[in-house]
N, CA, C and O atoms as a GROMACS GRO file, in nm:
protein
  116
    1SER      N    1  -2.618  -3.967   6.633
    1SER     CA    2  -2.571  -4.014   6.696
    1SER      C    3  -2.470  -4.116   6.650
    1SER      O    4  -2.545  -4.208   6.616
    2ALA      N    5  -2.374  -4.150   6.631
    2ALA     CA    6  -2.250  -4.290   6.592
    2ALA      C    7  -2.324  -4.402   6.677
    2ALA      O    8  -2.235  -4.487   6.690
    3LEU      N    9  -2.432  -4.449   6.739
    3LEU     CA   10  -2.454  -4.545   6.767
    3LEU      C   11  -2.464  -4.693   6.733
    3LEU      O   12  -2.586  -4.706   6.727
    4PRO      N   13  -2.418  -4.799   6.709
    4PRO     CA   14  -2.471  -4.914   6.642
    4PRO      C   15  -2.591  -4.910   6.658
    4PRO      O   16  -2.640  -4.843   6.748
    5PRO      N   17  -2.680  -4.999   6.553
    5PRO     CA   18  -2.800  -5.040   6.553
    5PRO      C   19  -2.799  -5.099   6.673
    5PRO      O   20  -2.863  -5.054   6.768
    6GLY      N   21  -2.755  -5.164   6.676
    6GLY     CA   22  -2.784  -5.229   6.857
    6GLY      C   23  -2.768  -5.197   6.923
    6GLY      O   24  -2.805  -5.262   7.020
    7SER      N   25  -2.694  -5.057   6.951
    7SER     CA   26  -2.720  -5.017   7.112
    7SER      C   27  -2.842  -4.936   7.101
    7SER      O   28  -2.927  -4.971   7.183
    8GLN      N   29  -2.869  -4.856   7.038
    8GLN     CA   30  -3.038  -4.818   6.971
    8GLN      C   31  -3.143  -4.926   7.021
    8GLN      O   32  -3.245  -4.908   7.087
    9ALA      N   33  -3.101  -5.014   6.984
    9ALA     CA   34  -3.222  -5.123   6.953
    9ALA      C   35  -3.275  -5.133   7.142
    9ALA      O   36  -3.376  -5.099   7.204
   10LEU      N   37  -3.127  -5.204   7.185
   10LEU     CA   38  -3.133  -5.228   7.372
   10LEU      C   39  -3.145  -5.086   7.433
   10LEU      O   40  -3.112  -5.123   7.546
   11GLN      N   41  -3.172  -4.919   7.452
   11GLN     CA   42  -3.241  -4.868   7.469
   11GLN      C   43  -3.412  -4.865   7.466
   11GLN      O   44  -3.501  -4.848   7.549
   12VAL      N   45  -3.403  -4.891   7.333
   12VAL     CA   46  -3.594  -4.880   7.290
   12VAL      C   47  -3.626  -4.958   7.368
   12VAL      O   48  -3.671  -4.926   7.478
   13VAL      N   49  -3.607  -5.119   7.316
   13VAL     CA   50  -3.666  -5.172   7.399
   13VAL      C   51  -3.752  -5.188   7.526
   13VAL      O   52  -3.874  -5.199   7.538
   14PRO      N   53  -3.634  -5.184   7.636
   14PRO     CA   54  -3.727  -5.134   7.728
   14PRO      C   55  -3.817  -5.085   7.802
   14PRO      O   56  -3.878  -5.118   7.903
   15ASP      N   57  -3.813  -4.984   7.718
   15ASP     CA   58  -3.906  -4.875   7.745
   15ASP      C   59  -4.052  -4.900   7.689
   15ASP      O   60  -4.164  -4.901   7.739
   16LEU      N   61  -4.001  -4.917   7.569
   16LEU     CA   62  -4.162  -4.974   7.464
   16LEU      C   63  -4.181  -5.128   7.566
   16LEU      O   64  -4.298  -5.144   7.602
   17SER      N   65  -4.112  -5.204   7.599
   17SER     CA   66  -4.203  -5.290   7.644
   17SER      C   67  -4.266  -5.205   7.790
   17SER      O   68  -4.368  -5.239   7.850
   18LYS      N   69  -4.182  -5.095   7.825
   18LYS     CA   70  -4.284  -5.089   7.919
   18LYS      C   71  -4.380  -5.033   7.865
   18LYS      O   72  -4.491  -5.079   7.891
   19LYS      N   73  -4.374  -4.960   7.806
   19LYS     CA   74  -4.533  -4.873   7.752
   19LYS      C   75  -4.622  -4.981   7.707
   19LYS      O   76  -4.736  -4.966   7.748
   20VAL      N   77  -4.604  -5.081   7.637
   20VAL     CA   78  -4.662  -5.226   7.599
   20VAL      C   79  -4.712  -5.321   7.749
   20VAL      O   80  -4.801  -5.406   7.748
   21SER      N   81  -4.642  -5.288   7.854
   21SER     CA   82  -4.727  -5.397   7.952
   21SER      C   83  -4.817  -5.280   8.031
   21SER      O   84  -4.910  -5.332   8.092
   22ASP      N   85  -4.811  -5.126   8.046
   22ASP     CA   86  -4.924  -5.095   8.068
   22ASP      C   87  -4.986  -5.038   8.038
   22ASP      O   88  -5.056  -4.967   8.111
   23VAL      N   89  -4.990  -5.042   7.870
   23VAL     CA   90  -5.150  -5.080   7.748
   23VAL      C   91  -5.213  -5.195   7.841
   23VAL      O   92  -5.314  -5.182   7.910
   24PHE      N   93  -5.118  -5.336   7.827
   24PHE     CA   94  -5.230  -5.439   7.856
   24PHE      C   95  -5.236  -5.477   8.034
   24PHE      O   96  -5.286  -5.580   8.079
   25ALA      N   97  -5.186  -5.386   8.104
   25ALA     CA   98  -5.298  -5.368   8.204
   25ALA      C   99  -5.369  -5.316   8.260
   25ALA      O  100  -5.430  -5.362   8.357
   26ASP      N  101  -5.384  -5.174   8.198
   26ASP     CA  102  -5.484  -5.102   8.088
   26ASP      C  103  -5.604  -5.104   8.078
   26ASP      O  104  -5.692  -5.026   8.113
   27LEU      N  105  -5.605  -5.290   7.978
   27LEU     CA  106  -5.634  -5.315   7.889
   27LEU      C  107  -5.690  -5.455   8.007
   27LEU      O  108  -5.803  -5.501   7.986
   28LEU      N  109  -5.616  -5.507   8.111
   28LEU     CA  110  -5.690  -5.615   8.131
   28LEU      C  111  -5.718  -5.576   8.328
   28LEU      O  112  -5.754  -5.663   8.407
   29PHE      N  113  -5.698  -5.469   8.356
   29PHE     CA  114  -5.703  -5.417   8.515
   29PHE      C  115  -5.830  -5.266   8.531
   29PHE      O  116  -5.849  -5.212   8.640
   0.00000   0.00000   0.00000
């Protein structure tokens, strides 16, 4: 894929942060 690194990061970050928040929710609640 010829996407610039910034565009790729913008796609990865929301998904990653959702996974992280799901893990924290499991740990805390």
